C-alpha positions as CSV (number, residue, x, y, z in Angstrom):
1,M,105.4,115.8,228.5
2,V,107.7,114.5,231.3
3,N,110.9,112.3,230.0
4,I,111.3,109.6,232.2
5,H,114.8,108.0,231.9
6,K,115.1,104.7,233.7
7,T,118.2,102.8,234.1
8,F,118.1,99.2,234.7
9,G,121.0,97.3,236.5
10,S,122.9,97.9,239.7
11,T,125.9,100.2,240.1
12,N,128.3,97.5,241.4
13,G,129.4,96.4,237.9
14,S,127.2,93.5,237.3
15,T,125.5,92.9,234.0
16,P,122.4,95.1,233.7
17,A,119.0,93.5,234.1
18,V,116.8,93.0,231.3
19,P,113.2,94.3,231.8
20,A,110.7,91.3,231.6
21,G,109.4,90.8,228.1
22,K,112.5,92.6,226.1
23,N,114.9,90.7,223.8
24,P,117.9,93.0,222.7
25,A,118.4,91.1,219.2
26,S,115.1,91.8,218.3
27,K,114.0,94.9,216.7
28,N,110.6,96.6,215.7
29,P,109.4,95.5,212.1
30,A,107.8,98.9,211.4
31,S,111.2,100.7,212.3
32,V,113.0,98.3,209.7
33,L,110.6,99.0,207.0
34,L,110.7,102.6,207.4
35,T,114.6,102.7,207.5
36,M,114.8,100.6,204.2
37,T,112.3,103.1,202.6
38,A,114.5,106.1,203.8
39,I,117.7,104.6,202.2
40,G,116.0,103.8,199.0
41,G,114.8,107.4,198.4
42,M,118.3,108.5,199.1
43,F,119.5,106.3,196.3
44,V,116.8,107.5,193.7
45,V,117.7,111.3,194.6
46,F,121.5,110.6,194.4
47,G,120.8,108.7,191.0
48,L,119.1,111.6,189.1
49,P,121.4,113.5,186.7
50,A,122.7,116.8,187.4
51,Y,121.1,118.2,184.3
52,A,117.6,116.9,185.0
53,D,116.2,120.1,183.5
54,T,115.9,118.6,179.7
55,G,114.3,121.6,178.3
56,D,117.3,123.9,178.7
57,T,119.7,121.2,177.3
58,V,117.8,120.5,174.1
59,T,117.5,124.1,173.3
60,E,121.2,124.7,173.8
61,T,122.4,121.6,171.9
62,T,120.2,122.7,169.0
63,A,121.8,125.9,169.0
64,V,125.3,124.4,169.0
65,I,124.4,122.3,165.7
66,S,123.1,125.2,163.9
67,E,126.1,127.1,164.7
68,R,128.4,124.2,163.5
69,D,126.2,123.7,160.4
70,T,126.9,127.2,159.2
71,Q,130.7,126.9,159.4
72,T,132.7,126.9,156.2
73,L,136.2,125.3,155.7
74,S,139.0,127.5,154.3
75,V,141.7,125.6,152.1
76,S,145.0,127.3,151.7
77,A,145.7,128.2,147.9
78,R,149.1,126.1,148.1
79,V,146.9,122.9,148.5
80,A,145.6,122.7,144.9
81,P,149.0,123.0,143.1
82,L,150.3,120.2,145.5
83,A,147.3,117.8,144.6
84,T,148.0,118.7,140.7
85,I,151.5,117.9,141.3
86,R,150.9,114.4,142.9
87,D,148.0,113.3,140.5
88,A,150.6,113.9,137.6
89,S,153.2,111.5,138.9
90,T,153.2,108.0,137.2
91,A,154.5,104.5,138.4
92,T,156.9,102.3,136.7
93,T,154.9,99.4,135.0
94,P,155.6,95.7,135.2
95,E,156.9,95.9,131.5
96,E,159.2,98.8,132.3
97,L,160.6,97.0,135.2
98,V,161.5,93.9,133.0
99,A,163.1,96.1,130.6
100,I,165.1,98.0,133.3
101,R,166.3,94.4,134.7
102,A,167.2,93.0,131.0
103,E,169.3,96.2,130.5
104,A,170.9,96.0,133.8
105,A,171.8,92.4,133.1
106,R,173.2,93.4,129.6
107,V,175.4,95.9,131.0
108,A,176.8,93.5,133.8
109,A,177.6,91.0,131.2
110,N,179.5,93.4,128.8
111,A,181.3,94.8,131.8
112,S,182.5,91.4,133.0
113,Y,183.3,89.9,129.6
114,T,186.9,88.9,128.8
115,Y,187.6,87.6,125.4
116,R,189.3,84.3,125.1
117,D,191.0,83.3,122.0
118,P,189.5,79.9,121.1
119,G,192.5,78.7,118.8
120,P,192.6,77.7,115.4
121,R,189.4,77.9,113.5
122,Q,187.9,77.7,110.0
123,A,188.5,80.5,107.8
124,G,185.8,83.0,107.8
125,D,185.0,82.4,111.3
126,D,185.3,85.4,113.3
127,Y,182.6,84.5,116.2
128,P,184.2,85.6,119.5
129,F,182.4,83.6,121.8
130,R,183.4,80.3,120.6
131,G,183.9,77.7,123.3
132,M,182.1,79.9,126.0
133,G,179.7,78.1,128.2
134,G,176.2,79.4,129.1
135,L,174.9,83.0,127.7
136,S,177.3,85.1,125.8
137,P,177.4,88.9,126.4
138,L,174.9,89.1,123.9
139,R,172.5,87.1,126.0
140,Y,171.9,84.4,123.9
141,Y,173.4,80.8,124.5
142,A,177.0,80.6,123.1
143,G,177.6,78.6,120.3
144,E,174.0,78.7,118.9
145,C,172.9,79.9,115.6
146,V,171.1,82.9,117.2
147,D,174.2,84.1,119.0
148,F,176.4,83.9,116.1
149,V,173.8,85.9,113.8
150,A,173.5,88.6,116.7
151,W,177.4,88.8,116.5
152,R,177.3,89.4,112.9
153,L,174.5,92.0,113.1
154,N,176.6,93.7,115.8
155,R,179.7,93.3,113.5
156,D,178.3,95.0,110.6
157,A,176.8,97.8,112.4
158,G,180.4,98.7,113.7
159,F,179.9,97.0,117.2
160,T,182.7,94.4,118.0
161,G,182.7,95.0,121.7
162,A,180.7,96.5,124.7
163,P,178.6,98.4,124.4
164,W,176.7,96.2,121.9
165,A,174.3,97.5,119.6
166,W,172.2,94.4,119.6
167,T,171.4,91.9,122.2
168,W,168.5,89.7,123.2
169,S,166.9,92.5,125.2
170,N,166.4,94.6,122.1
171,L,166.6,92.4,119.3
172,T,164.3,89.5,120.2
173,P,163.1,90.4,123.7
174,G,159.8,88.2,123.2
175,G,162.0,85.0,122.4
176,G,165.4,84.0,121.8
177,S,164.7,80.8,119.8
178,A,165.0,81.1,116.0
179,V,161.5,80.2,115.5
180,S,160.3,83.5,116.9
181,W,162.5,85.6,115.1
182,R,160.2,86.7,112.4
183,S,157.6,87.8,114.7
184,Q,160.0,89.7,116.6
185,W,161.0,91.6,113.6
186,E,157.6,92.1,112.6
187,S,156.8,93.5,116.1
188,H,159.6,95.9,115.6
189,G,158.5,97.0,112.2
190,W,161.8,95.7,110.6
191,P,161.5,94.5,107.0
192,V,160.9,90.7,106.1
193,S,161.2,89.7,102.6
194,G,161.4,87.0,100.3
195,T,164.1,88.7,98.3
196,P,167.6,87.8,99.7
197,V,170.2,90.6,100.4
198,A,173.6,90.4,101.8
199,G,173.8,90.9,105.5
200,A,170.3,89.7,106.0
201,V,169.2,87.0,108.3
202,A,168.2,83.8,106.4
203,L,165.1,81.9,108.3
204,T,165.4,78.4,107.3
205,D,163.3,75.4,108.6
206,Y,164.5,73.2,111.6
207,D,164.3,76.4,113.9
208,H,167.4,77.9,112.5
209,V,168.8,81.2,111.3
210,A,171.9,81.8,109.3
211,Y,173.8,85.1,107.9
212,V,173.6,85.7,104.3
213,K,177.1,86.3,103.1
214,E,176.6,86.6,99.5
215,V,173.6,86.4,96.8
216,Y,174.3,84.7,93.4
217,G,172.8,85.6,90.2
218,D,170.3,82.5,90.1
219,G,168.8,83.7,93.4
220,S,170.7,81.2,95.7
221,V,172.6,82.4,98.5
222,L,175.8,81.6,100.4
223,V,175.3,81.6,104.1
224,E,177.4,81.4,107.3
225,E,176.2,79.8,110.4
226,Y,176.7,77.9,113.8
227,N,175.3,74.8,115.1
228,Y,174.1,73.3,112.0
229,G,175.2,69.8,111.4
230,N,178.4,70.3,113.7
231,Y,177.5,71.0,117.5
232,H,178.5,74.7,118.3
233,S,180.7,74.9,115.1
234,Y,180.9,77.2,112.1
235,G,180.0,76.3,108.6
236,Q,179.3,77.5,105.3
237,R,176.6,76.0,102.5
238,V,174.6,77.3,99.5
239,L,170.7,77.4,99.7
240,S,168.3,78.0,97.0
241,A,166.1,81.1,97.3
242,G,163.3,78.6,97.6
243,S,164.3,76.8,100.6
244,V,164.6,80.1,102.8
245,L,161.3,80.7,104.6
246,A,162.3,84.5,104.9
247,F,165.0,87.1,104.8
248,L,165.3,89.2,107.7
249,Y,166.8,92.5,106.7
250,P,169.1,94.1,109.3
251,P,167.4,95.9,111.9
252,S,167.4,99.8,112.2
């Protein structure tokens, strides 16, 4: 076949002539369709995964899973003792935290207490916290009946200064009011009786406690007390045995 090349236009630099019936902006529709088809095929080819051979891939994956399932885990012999030690540890309970804080408060109060002589007083009144405001070192309100009795229980046990043997935290931690003293004694397992003895606590009506100083032959008792009749003041009186609700023996 003979190739025939035709050149349209002149050689003098003028615009080449366009053959009759030809539009340079138009394209053959068949060639456009063929070009688009070829480009689409290229995208399909490039989009295929590199591992299109799925048969080998499944076989290889199955082998890896089988190999993994046959593996075993080795644990050092030191791990078991460590786990045992950790499991044996215990946490501080809320009740223990309350007791710890109460004891810290008691120690702080004892350390900061300075006795102040209240001046002349009634014979027999040896209460050291008279005239003090707020809580005494025994952690009851100063001048109240319960604080005076707590002082006497300490004195009889040989404790006239810090550290105290008996304070609110270990004498009546469930309640400082006199009305709760009997239940507190019973919860401790300390003796509660209808028979009076010197040194016991006399639980009377009107939410009051007093200290038994002496027991008479007829069963009546001489008591010493604070805050009965006279506000935050010392006093003595004789009570019949029948007028006392219970006698709380000295704690042990």
